[in-house]
MIVOLUM-971312 format. One record per residue (C-alpha): residue in three letters; x, y, z. Coordinates in steps of 0.2 Angstrom, whole numbers. Example, Ala and Ser with C-alpha at 12.3 -4.5 7.8 and 13.67 -1.06 7.14 Angstrom:
MIVOLUM-971312
+--------+-------+-------+-------+
! residu !     x !     y !     z !
+--------+-------+-------+-------+
!    ALA !    62 !   -22 !    39 !
!    SER !    68 !    -5 !    36 !
+--------+-------+-------+-------+
This chain:
MIVOLUM-971312
+--------+-------+-------+-------+
! residu !     x !     y !     z !
+--------+-------+-------+-------+
!    MET !     6 !  -134 !   164 !
!    THR !     6 !  -127 !   181 !
!    SER !    -1 !  -109 !   177 !
!    GLN !   -19 !  -108 !   182 !
!    THR !   -25 !   -93 !   172 !
!    THR !   -39 !   -96 !   160 !
!    ILE !   -49 !   -85 !   149 !
!    ASP !   -67 !   -89 !   151 !
!    SER !   -71 !   -95 !   168 !
!    THR !   -57 !   -94 !   180 !
!    GLY !   -43 !   -83 !   185 !
!    PRO !   -26 !   -87 !   193 !
!    GLY !   -27 !  -100 !   206 !
!    GLY !   -44 !  -106 !   199 !
!    LYS !   -54 !   -91 !   206 !
!    ALA !   -68 !   -84 !   197 !
!    PRO !   -63 !   -69 !   187 !
!    ALA !   -65 !   -52 !   195 !
!    ASP !   -80 !   -43 !   191 !
!    ARG !   -75 !   -27 !   199 !
!    SER !   -60 !   -16 !   203 !
!    ASP !   -53 !   -15 !   221 !
!    GLY !   -50 !     3 !   220 !
!    PRO !   -61 !    15 !   230 !
!    PRO !   -78 !    21 !   222 !
!    ALA !   -78 !    36 !   211 !
!    GLN !   -82 !    52 !   219 !
!    GLY !   -84 !    69 !   210 !
!    LEU !   -71 !    71 !   197 !
!    ARG !   -60 !    56 !   202 !
!    GLY !   -64 !    41 !   192 !
!    HIS !   -76 !    50 !   180 !
!    PRO !   -75 !    39 !   164 !
!    TRP !   -76 !    53 !   151 !
!    LEU !   -63 !    64 !   161 !
!    THR !   -52 !    48 !   163 !
!    LEU !   -53 !    47 !   144 !
!    ILE !   -48 !    65 !   142 !
!    THR !   -33 !    63 !   154 !
!    VAL !   -26 !    47 !   146 !
!    ALA !   -28 !    55 !   129 !
!    VAL !   -17 !    70 !   133 !
!    GLY !    -4 !    58 !   139 !
!    VAL !    -5 !    46 !   124 !
!    MET !    -5 !    61 !   112 !
!    MET !    13 !    64 !   117 !
!    VAL !    19 !    46 !   113 !
!    ALA !     9 !    46 !    96 !
!    LEU !    16 !    63 !    91 !
!    ASP !    34 !    58 !    94 !
!    GLY !    32 !    43 !    83 !
!    THR !    31 !    55 !    67 !
!    ILE !    35 !    73 !    73 !
!    VAL !    53 !    70 !    75 !
!    ALA !    56 !    64 !    57 !
!    ILE !    54 !    82 !    51 !
!    ALA !    67 !    88 !    64 !
!    ASN !    80 !    76 !    59 !
!    PRO !    89 !    86 !    45 !
!    ALA !    90 !   101 !    57 !
!    ILE !    97 !    90 !    71 !
!    ALA !   110 !    83 !    59 !
!    SER !   115 !   100 !    54 !
!    ASP !   116 !   107 !    71 !
!    LEU !   125 !    93 !    80 !
!    GLY !   135 !    87 !    65 !
!    ALA !   128 !    70 !    65 !
!    THR !   129 !    57 !    51 !
!    PHE !   115 !    49 !    42 !
!    ALA !   117 !    33 !    51 !
!    GLU !   117 !    42 !    68 !
!    VAL !   101 !    52 !    63 !
!    GLN !    92 !    36 !    59 !
!    TRP !    95 !    30 !    77 !
!    ILE !    85 !    45 !    84 !
!    THR !    70 !    36 !    77 !
!    ASN !    76 !    18 !    79 !
!    ALA !    81 !    20 !    97 !
!    TYR !    64 !    26 !   101 !
!    PHE !    54 !    12 !    93 !
!    LEU !    66 !    -2 !    98 !
!    ALA !    65 !     3 !   117 !
!    LEU !    46 !     5 !   115 !
!    ALA !    43 !   -12 !   107 !
!    VAL !    54 !   -21 !   119 !
!    SER !    46 !   -13 !   134 !
!    LEU !    28 !   -13 !   130 !
!    ILE !    22 !   -30 !   137 !
!    THR !    33 !   -29 !   153 !
!    ALA !    26 !   -12 !   156 !
!    GLY !     9 !   -18 !   154 !
!    LYS !    12 !   -31 !   167 !
!    LEU !    19 !   -18 !   179 !
!    GLY !     2 !    -9 !   177 !
!    ASP !    -7 !   -25 !   182 !
!    ARG !     4 !   -27 !   197 !
!    PHE !     6 !   -10 !   204 !
!    GLY !   -10 !    -1 !   197 !
!    HIS !   -12 !     7 !   180 !
!    ARG !   -14 !    25 !   188 !
!    GLN !     3 !    24 !   196 !
!    THR !    11 !    17 !   180 !
!    PHE !     3 !    30 !   169 !
!    LEU !     9 !    45 !   180 !
!    ILE !    27 !    38 !   180 !
!    GLY !    26 !    36 !   162 !
!    VAL !    20 !    54 !   159 !
!    VAL !    33 !    62 !   170 !
!    GLY !    47 !    51 !   163 !
!    PHE !    42 !    55 !   145 !
!    ALA !    41 !    73 !   148 !
!    ALA !    57 !    74 !   157 !
!    ALA !    66 !    64 !   144 !
!    SER !    59 !    76 !   131 !
!    GLY !    66 !    91 !   140 !
!    ALA !    83 !    82 !   141 !
!    ILE !    83 !    80 !   122 !
!    GLY !    80 !    98 !   119 !
!    LEU !    94 !   103 !   131 !
!    SER !   106 !    90 !   123 !
!    SER !   122 !    96 !   114 !
!    SER !   127 !    79 !   106 !
!    ILE !   119 !    66 !    95 !
!    GLY !   124 !    53 !   107 !
!    ALA !   114 !    61 !   121 !
!    VAL !    99 !    64 !   109 !
!    VAL !    99 !    45 !   105 !
!    ALA !   101 !    40 !   123 !
!    PHE !    86 !    51 !   129 !
!    ARG !    76 !    45 !   114 !
!    ALA !    78 !    27 !   120 !
!    LEU !    72 !    33 !   138 !
!    GLN !    57 !    41 !   130 !
!    GLY !    53 !    24 !   122 !
!    VAL !    54 !    16 !   139 !
!    PHE !    42 !    28 !   148 !
!    GLY !    31 !    28 !   133 !
!    ALA !    29 !    10 !   135 !
!    LEU !    24 !    12 !   153 !
!    LEU !    11 !    25 !   148 !
!    MET !     2 !    17 !   133 !
!    PRO !    -4 !     0 !   140 !
!    ALA !    -9 !     9 !   157 !
!    ALA !   -20 !    21 !   147 !
!    LEU !   -30 !     6 !   140 !
!    GLY !   -30 !    -3 !   157 !
!    LEU !   -38 !    13 !   164 !
!    LEU !   -51 !    14 !   150 !
!    ARG !   -55 !    -5 !   152 !
!    ALA !   -57 !    -3 !   171 !
!    THR !   -67 !    13 !   170 !
!    PHE !   -80 !    11 !   156 !
!    PRO !   -94 !    -1 !   157 !
!    ALA !   -95 !   -14 !   142 !
!    GLU !  -108 !    -4 !   132 !
!    LYS !   -97 !    12 !   132 !
!    LEU !   -80 !     4 !   130 !
!    ASN !   -80 !     4 !   111 !
!    MET !   -84 !    22 !   110 !
!    ALA !   -70 !    26 !   123 !
!    ILE !   -58 !    16 !   113 !
!    GLY !   -64 !    24 !    97 !
!    LEU !   -60 !    41 !   104 !
!    TRP !   -44 !    35 !   111 !
!    GLY !   -40 !    28 !    93 !
!    MET !   -45 !    45 !    86 !
!    VAL !   -32 !    54 !    96 !
!    ILE !   -18 !    42 !    91 !
!    GLY !   -23 !    43 !    73 !
!    ALA !   -24 !    62 !    73 !
!    SER !    -8 !    64 !    83 !
!    THR !     2 !    52 !    72 !
!    ALA !    -4 !    60 !    56 !
!    GLY !    -3 !    77 !    62 !
!    GLY !    15 !    75 !    68 !
!    PRO !    23 !    80 !    52 !
!    ILE !    13 !    96 !    50 !
!    LEU !    16 !   102 !    68 !
!    GLY !    34 !    97 !    67 !
!    GLY !    36 !   107 !    51 !
!    VAL !    29 !   122 !    58 !
!    LEU !    40 !   121 !    74 !
!    VAL !    56 !   117 !    65 !
!    GLU !    53 !   131 !    52 !
!    HIS !    47 !   145 !    64 !
!    VAL !    56 !   140 !    80 !
!    ASN !    69 !   127 !    81 !
!    TRP !    72 !   108 !    82 !
!    GLN !    72 !   108 !   101 !
!    SER !    54 !   115 !   101 !
!    VAL !    49 !    98 !    94 !
!    PHE !    54 !    90 !   111 !
!    PHE !    51 !   105 !   123 !
!    ILE !    32 !   105 !   118 !
!    ASN !    30 !    88 !   127 !
!    VAL !    35 !    97 !   144 !
!    PRO !    19 !   107 !   146 !
!    VAL !     8 !    93 !   138 !
!    GLY !    16 !    81 !   151 !
!    ALA !    13 !    93 !   165 !
!    LEU !    -5 !    95 !   160 !
!    ALA !    -7 !    76 !   159 !
!    LEU !     1 !    74 !   177 !
!    VAL !   -11 !    87 !   185 !
!    LEU !   -26 !    79 !   177 !
!    GLY !   -20 !    62 !   182 !
!    VAL !   -17 !    67 !   200 !
!    LEU !   -35 !    75 !   201 !
!    ILE !   -45 !    63 !   190 !
!    LEU !   -38 !    45 !   188 !
!    LEU !   -44 !    32 !   200 !
!    ASP !   -33 !    17 !   205 !
!    HIS !   -40 !     1 !   199 !
!    ARG !   -33 !   -16 !   204 !
!    ALA !   -41 !   -32 !   199 !
!    GLU !   -45 !   -44 !   213 !
!    ASN !   -34 !   -57 !   205 !
!    ALA !   -20 !   -45 !   200 !
!    PRO !    -3 !   -54 !   199 !
!    ARG !     7 !   -53 !   215 !
!    SER !    24 !   -58 !   209 !
!    PHE !    36 !   -55 !   194 !
!    ASP !    42 !   -67 !   181 !
!    VAL !    59 !   -60 !   179 !
!    PRO !    66 !   -74 !   168 !
!    GLY !    51 !   -72 !   157 !
!    ILE !    54 !   -54 !   156 !
!    ALA !    72 !   -57 !   151 !
!    LEU !    67 !   -70 !   138 !
!    LEU !    53 !   -60 !   130 !
!    SER !    64 !   -44 !   130 !
!    GLY !    78 !   -53 !   122 !
!    ALA !    67 !   -60 !   109 !
!    MET !    58 !   -44 !   105 !
!    PHE !    75 !   -35 !   104 !
!    CYS !    82 !   -48 !    92 !
!    LEU !    67 !   -47 !    81 !
!    VAL !    65 !   -28 !    80 !
!    TRP !    84 !   -26 !    78 !
!    ALA !    84 !   -37 !    63 !
!    LEU !    70 !   -27 !    55 !
!    ILE !    79 !   -11 !    58 !
!    LYS !    96 !   -17 !    51 !
!    ALA !    89 !   -27 !    37 !
!    PRO !    88 !   -13 !    25 !
!    ALA !   107 !    -9 !    28 !
!    TRP !   113 !   -27 !    30 !
!    GLY !   102 !   -35 !    17 !
!    TRP !    89 !   -49 !    19 !
!    GLY !   102 !   -61 !    13 !
!    ASP !   115 !   -56 !    25 !
!    GLY !   120 !   -69 !    38 !
!    ARG !   119 !   -56 !    52 !
!    THR !   100 !   -52 !    48 !
!    TRP !    96 !   -71 !    49 !
!    ALA !   106 !   -73 !    65 !
!    PHE !    96 !   -61 !    74 !
!    VAL !    80 !   -68 !    67 !
!    LEU !    85 !   -85 !    72 !
!    GLY !    90 !   -79 !    89 !
!    SER !    73 !   -71 !    91 !
!    ALA !    64 !   -87 !    86 !
!    VAL !    75 !   -97 !    99 !
!    LEU !    71 !   -85 !   113 !
!    PHE !    53 !   -85 !   109 !
!    ALA !    52 !  -104 !   110 !
!    ALA !    62 !  -103 !   126 !
!    PHE !    50 !   -90 !   133 !
!    ALA !    35 !  -101 !   128 !
!    VAL !    42 !  -116 !   137 !
!    TRP !    46 !  -106 !   153 !
!    GLU !    29 !   -98 !   153 !
!    SER !    21 !  -115 !   153 !
!    LYS !    30 !  -120 !   169 !
!    VAL !    30 !  -104 !   180 !
!    ARG !    17 !  -101 !   193 !
!    GLU !    13 !   -83 !   188 !
!    PRO !    19 !   -81 !   170 !
!    LEU !    22 !   -64 !   162 !
!    ILE !    10 !   -69 !   148 !
!    PRO !    -1 !   -84 !   152 !
!    LEU !    -1 !   -95 !   137 !
!    ALA !   -19 !   -99 !   141 !
!    LEU !   -23 !   -81 !   135 !
!    PHE !   -20 !   -87 !   117 !
!    ARG !   -33 !  -101 !   118 !
!    SER !   -45 !   -87 !   115 !
!    VAL !   -46 !   -87 !    96 !
!    PRO !   -53 !   -69 !    95 !
!    LEU !   -39 !   -62 !   105 !
!    SER !   -26 !   -71 !    95 !
!    ALA !   -35 !   -65 !    79 !
!    GLY !   -35 !   -48 !    86 !
!    VAL !   -16 !   -48 !    89 !
!    VAL !   -13 !   -55 !    71 !
!    LEU !   -25 !   -42 !    64 !
!    MET !   -16 !   -28 !    72 !
!    VAL !     1 !   -34 !    65 !
!    LEU !    -6 !   -36 !    47 !
!    MET !   -15 !   -19 !    48 !
!    ALA !     1 !   -10 !    54 !
!    ILE !    11 !   -19 !    40 !
!    ALA !    -1 !   -12 !    27 !
!    PHE !    -3 !     5 !    34 !
!    MET !    14 !    10 !    41 !
!    GLY !    23 !     1 !    27 !
!    GLY !    13 !     9 !    13 !
!    LEU !    12 !    26 !    21 !
!    PHE !    31 !    26 !    23 !
!    PHE !    33 !    28 !     4 !
!    VAL !    19 !    40 !     2 !
!    THR !    29 !    54 !    11 !
!    PHE !    43 !    51 !    -1 !
!    TYR !    31 !    52 !   -15 !
!    LEU !    24 !    68 !   -10 !
!    GLN !    40 !    77 !    -5 !
!    ASN !    53 !    70 !   -18 !
!    VAL !    42 !    66 !   -33 !
!    HIS !    29 !    80 !   -31 !
!    GLY !    42 !    92 !   -23 !
!    MET !    31 !    97 !    -9 !
!    SER !    37 !   104 !     8 !
!    PRO !    35 !    94 !    23 !
!    ILE !    20 !   105 !    29 !
!    ASP !    12 !   103 !    12 !
!    ALA !    14 !    85 !    12 !
!    GLY !     6 !    84 !    29 !
!    LEU !    -8 !    94 !    23 !
!    HIS !   -11 !    83 !     8 !
!    LEU !   -13 !    68 !    21 !
!    LEU !   -27 !    78 !    30 !
!    PRO !   -40 !    67 !    21 !
!    LEU !   -33 !    52 !    29 !
!    THR !   -32 !    61 !    46 !
!    GLY !   -49 !    68 !    45 !
!    MET !   -57 !    51 !    41 !
!    MET !   -48 !    43 !    55 !
!    ILE !   -54 !    57 !    67 !
!    VAL !   -72 !    56 !    61 !
!    GLY !   -72 !    37 !    58 !
!    SER !   -65 !    31 !    75 !
!    PRO !   -80 !    36 !    86 !
!    VAL !   -92 !    31 !    73 !
!    ALA !   -83 !    14 !    72 !
!    GLY !   -85 !    13 !    91 !
!    VAL !  -104 !    15 !    89 !
!    LEU !  -105 !     2 !    75 !
!    ILE !   -94 !   -11 !    84 !
!    THR !  -105 !    -9 !   100 !
!    LYS !  -121 !   -12 !    89 !
!    LEU !  -115 !   -25 !    77 !
!    GLY !  -100 !   -33 !    86 !
!    PRO !   -82 !   -31 !    79 !
!    ARG !   -82 !   -44 !    65 !
!    ILE !   -91 !   -35 !    51 !
!    PRO !   -83 !   -18 !    54 !
!    LEU !   -66 !   -26 !    55 !
!    ALA !   -68 !   -36 !    39 !
!    GLY !   -76 !   -21 !    30 !
!    GLY !   -62 !    -9 !    37 !
!    MET !   -48 !   -21 !    30 !
!    ALA !   -57 !   -23 !    13 !
!    ALA !   -57 !    -4 !    12 !
!    THR !   -39 !    -3 !    17 !
!    ALA !   -35 !   -16 !     3 !
!    ILE !   -45 !    -6 !   -10 !
!    ALA !   -36 !    10 !    -4 !
!    MET !   -19 !     2 !    -6 !
!    TYR !   -23 !    -4 !   -23 !
!    GLY !   -28 !    13 !   -28 !
!    MET !   -12 !    20 !   -21 !
!    SER !    -3 !     8 !   -33 !
!    THR !   -10 !    17 !   -47 !
!    LEU !    -3 !    34 !   -43 !
!    GLU !     8 !    42 !   -56 !
!    THR !    21 !    56 !   -56 !
!    ASP !     8 !    68 !   -62 !
!    THR !    -7 !    62 !   -52 !
!    GLY !   -18 !    77 !   -45 !
!    SER !   -22 !    81 !   -27 !
!    GLY !   -40 !    76 !   -29 !
!    VAL !   -36 !    58 !   -34 !
!    MET !   -24 !    56 !   -21 !
!    SER !   -36 !    63 !    -8 !
!    VAL !   -49 !    50 !   -13 !
!    TRP !   -37 !    35 !    -9 !
!    PHE !   -30 !    44 !     7 !
!    ALA !   -48 !    46 !    13 !
!    LEU !   -53 !    28 !     9 !
!    LEU !   -37 !    22 !    19 !
!    GLY !   -42 !    32 !    34 !
!    PHE !   -60 !    26 !    33 !
!    GLY !   -54 !     8 !    32 !
!    LEU !   -41 !    10 !    46 !
!    ALA !   -53 !    18 !    59 !
!    PRO !   -63 !     2 !    63 !
!    VAL !   -48 !    -9 !    63 !
!    MET !   -39 !     2 !    76 !
!    VAL !   -54 !     3 !    87 !
!    GLY !   -61 !   -15 !    84 !
!    ALA !   -44 !   -25 !    86 !
!    THR !   -40 !   -15 !   102 !
!    GLU !   -57 !   -20 !   109 !
!    VAL !   -55 !   -38 !   104 !
!    ILE !   -38 !   -40 !   112 !
!    VAL !   -42 !   -30 !   128 !
!    GLY !   -60 !   -36 !   130 !
!    ASN !   -55 !   -54 !   128 !
!    ALA !   -42 !   -54 !   141 !
!    PRO !   -46 !   -56 !   160 !
!    MET !   -47 !   -40 !   170 !
!    GLU !   -31 !   -44 !   179 !
!    LEU !   -22 !   -45 !   163 !
!    SER !   -28 !   -29 !   155 !
!    GLY !   -11 !   -21 !   155 !
!    VAL !    -3 !   -36 !   147 !
!    ALA !   -17 !   -36 !   134 !
!    GLY !   -14 !   -17 !   131 !
!    GLY !     5 !   -21 !   129 !
!    LEU !     1 !   -35 !   117 !
!    GLN !   -10 !   -23 !   106 !
!    GLN !     4 !    -9 !   106 !
!    ALA !    18 !   -22 !   103 !
!    ALA !     9 !   -30 !    89 !
!    MET !     7 !   -12 !    81 !
!    GLN !    25 !    -8 !    83 !
!    ILE !    31 !   -25 !    76 !
!    GLY !    19 !   -24 !    62 !
!    GLY !    25 !    -6 !    58 !
!    SER !    43 !   -11 !    58 !
!    LEU !    40 !   -27 !    48 !
!    GLY !    30 !   -17 !    35 !
!    THR !    43 !    -4 !    33 !
!    ALA !    57 !   -18 !    31 !
!    VAL !    48 !   -30 !    20 !
!    LEU !    40 !   -17 !     9 !
!    GLY !    56 !    -8 !     9 !
!    ALA !    65 !   -24 !     2 !
!    VAL !    51 !   -25 !   -11 !
!    MET !    54 !    -7 !   -16 !
!    ALA !    73 !   -10 !   -17 !
!    SER !    72 !   -26 !   -27 !
!    LYS !    60 !   -17 !   -40 !
!    VAL !    71 !    -2 !   -41 !
!    ASP !    87 !   -12 !   -43 !
!    GLY !    79 !   -22 !   -57 !
!    ASP !    71 !    -8 !   -67 !
!    LEU !    84 !     6 !   -65 !
!    PRO !    98 !     0 !   -76 !
!    GLY !    86 !    -4 !   -91 !
!    ASN !    76 !    13 !   -88 !
!    TRP !    93 !    22 !   -87 !
!    LYS !    99 !    15 !  -103 !
!    ALA !    83 !    17 !  -113 !
!    ALA !    83 !    36 !  -109 !
!    GLY !   100 !    37 !  -117 !
!    LEU !   109 !    42 !  -102 !
!    PRO !   128 !    40 !   -99 !
!    GLU !   132 !    22 !   -93 !
!    LEU !   135 !    21 !   -74 !
!    THR !   149 !    11 !   -65 !
!    PRO !   143 !    -2 !   -53 !
!    ALA !   147 !     9 !   -38 !
!    GLN !   138 !    24 !   -46 !
!    LEU !   123 !    13 !   -50 !
!    ASP !   122 !     7 !   -32 !
!    GLN !   122 !    25 !   -26 !
!    ALA !   109 !    30 !   -39 !
!    SER !    98 !    16 !   -34 !
!    GLU !    98 !    21 !   -15 !
!    ALA !    93 !    39 !   -20 !
!    VAL !    79 !    33 !   -32 !
!    GLN !    72 !    21 !   -18 !
!    VAL !    67 !    37 !    -9 !
!    GLY !    61 !    46 !   -24 !
!    VAL !    77 !    57 !   -26 !
!    ALA !    84 !    60 !   -43 !
!    PRO !   103 !    57 !   -43 !
!    VAL !   108 !    72 !   -52 !
!    ALA !   127 !    77 !   -50 !
!    GLN !   132 !    95 !   -48 !
!    GLY !   135 !   104 !   -65 !
!    THR !   124 !    92 !   -75 !
!    PRO !   116 !   100 !   -90 !
!    GLU !    98 !   105 !   -88 !
!    ALA !    92 !    93 !  -102 !
!    VAL !   101 !    78 !   -95 !
!    ALA !    96 !    83 !   -77 !
!    ALA !    77 !    83 !   -83 !
!    LYS !    80 !    65 !   -91 !
!    ILE !    88 !    59 !   -75 !
!    ALA !    73 !    66 !   -64 !
!    ASP !    60 !    57 !   -76 !
!    VAL !    69 !    40 !   -75 !
!    ALA !    71 !    42 !   -56 !
!    HIS !    53 !    46 !   -53 !
!    ASP !    46 !    33 !   -65 !
!    THR !    57 !    20 !   -57 !
!    PHE !    52 !    25 !   -40 !
!    ILE !    34 !    25 !   -45 !
!    SER !    35 !     7 !   -51 !
!    GLY !    43 !     2 !   -35 !
!    MET !    30 !    11 !   -24 !
!    SER !    16 !     3 !   -35 !
!    LEU !    23 !   -15 !   -32 !
!    ALA !    25 !   -11 !   -13 !
!    SER !     7 !    -5 !   -12 !
!    LEU !     0 !   -20 !   -21 !
!    VAL !     9 !   -31 !    -8 !
!    ALA !     2 !   -20 !     6 !
!    ALA !   -15 !   -23 !    -2 !
!    GLY !   -12 !   -42 !    -2 !
!    VAL !    -8 !   -41 !    16 !
!    ALA !   -24 !   -32 !    19 !
!    VAL !   -34 !   -45 !    10 !
!    VAL !   -27 !   -58 !    21 !
!    ALA !   -32 !   -48 !    36 !
!    VAL !   -50 !   -48 !    30 !
!    PHE !   -51 !   -66 !    33 !
!    VAL !   -42 !   -65 !    50 !
!    ALA !   -55 !   -52 !    55 !
!    LEU !   -69 !   -65 !    52 !
!    LEU !   -62 !   -75 !    67 !
!    THR !   -65 !   -60 !    79 !
!    LYS !   -79 !   -57 !    91 !
!    ARG !   -84 !   -46 !   105 !
!    GLY !   -74 !   -47 !   121 !
!    GLU !   -80 !   -60 !   133 !
!    ASN !   -72 !   -52 !   148 !
!    ALA !   -76 !   -33 !   144 !
!    LYS !   -89 !   -33 !   158 !
!    ALA !   -75 !   -36 !   171 !
!    GLY !   -72 !   -17 !   172 !
!    ALA !   -90 !   -12 !   170 !
!    GLY !  -100 !    -1 !   182 !
!    VAL !   -85 !     8 !   190 !
!    GLY !   -88 !    27 !   191 !
!    HIS !  -102 !    35 !   183 !
!    ILE !  -107 !    40 !   165 !
+--------+-------+-------+-------+
């Protein structure tokens, strides 16, 4: 292997790893660590919000623009696909040209794409600009982590990442609430227009406060074939996960893309072992803690995003809550993430990441098991206990896994490490939704015919049964117009009971994933290279 990048003692070309940044020293506001944190948090908030806020606006968009259900799905899919494919390459751009510049370009582009969506008059334009949002969001997220890594000394980095994770968690969980308010009282366009003033604020703060940091051993060239191979592999993998619910896991098209992804990943690995300045030096993964951190982030996202996907349907379609009420019922989860993230940062600084990460995933496993016990008539108090425990478990994992990944990478690869962290989360979220969705579909398909017959309901044709199963998978009772009230009530009972059985099984699978993650967490340790960015600026 000709690549010379190593993890513990040398950088590219066999040089000692950089222990400083080459940017100018901090003066006044510029480069101040805590002001830097505030600045990047404002930018990151836009990206995190848009991951969930748009779901509330989708029905209004469909009605206003005359879009089909499949077209509306692509409002979300285009965003996540572009984000996942671009993240690692975007991190490399930050390492090459500086994270400050990359962050500012990402902020401007994301806000501009958001404004363009609000002005769009066709669903095609909305989807296209959503994909552009994903690309600019990919520029912004790893750059934010790179700036924090370069600005904060090692003893303060976990606290900074804790607060950064708090912003992401609060924004992600708060998206449905804010989206519901905006759609209900303004219009769907306001969901996107809100990013314009937020982006303007992040741009002004960034110009005034952010200090450019470039590692002494920063890459000087681009691995274009590596970028093409990795982007193709990521695209095939995420595309398969997006299309699997519609195509089916047994469909040849699904497995063709999965196989294509595996081939491209293998080709990428071979190429990276030969190129002088690789996109991702394979030596990076010789660090067991870093590799464990990436795997842990994937497993955490599978359990969290996959499990939470069904909870929203449970609250809205089984309990009949409005989107705003459903969001308010998730406040215990949001609140625990807000409170728990900075606390987790302090604990990880004192104890190291291993115990908090393992404990966090254990709490997540217990919470997912608790969610498997939810019934159609479960009260808000019981739900709140499990949601709060889930937030309590996720907080140290979000903070600790991020620090393990970024802190165990050399300073000159901090952007790539940030891209790995975000890409792992996106892939885990897509994988969790797809796999747990398949578990739900299988359980519903298996239970619905028997439950329907046991309730004494009229027999369904195979086509009607397929339609009913699709509705039940999201907690909707397939009641035809004009159905007598007594029969409609029976159908609702069958639908909700069957949905609950599917959600319970999916939650148990998510709990099992979290248990596996407990053991992965035991392989982590404090970042060996965290001190590379220490001492820049003032605390």
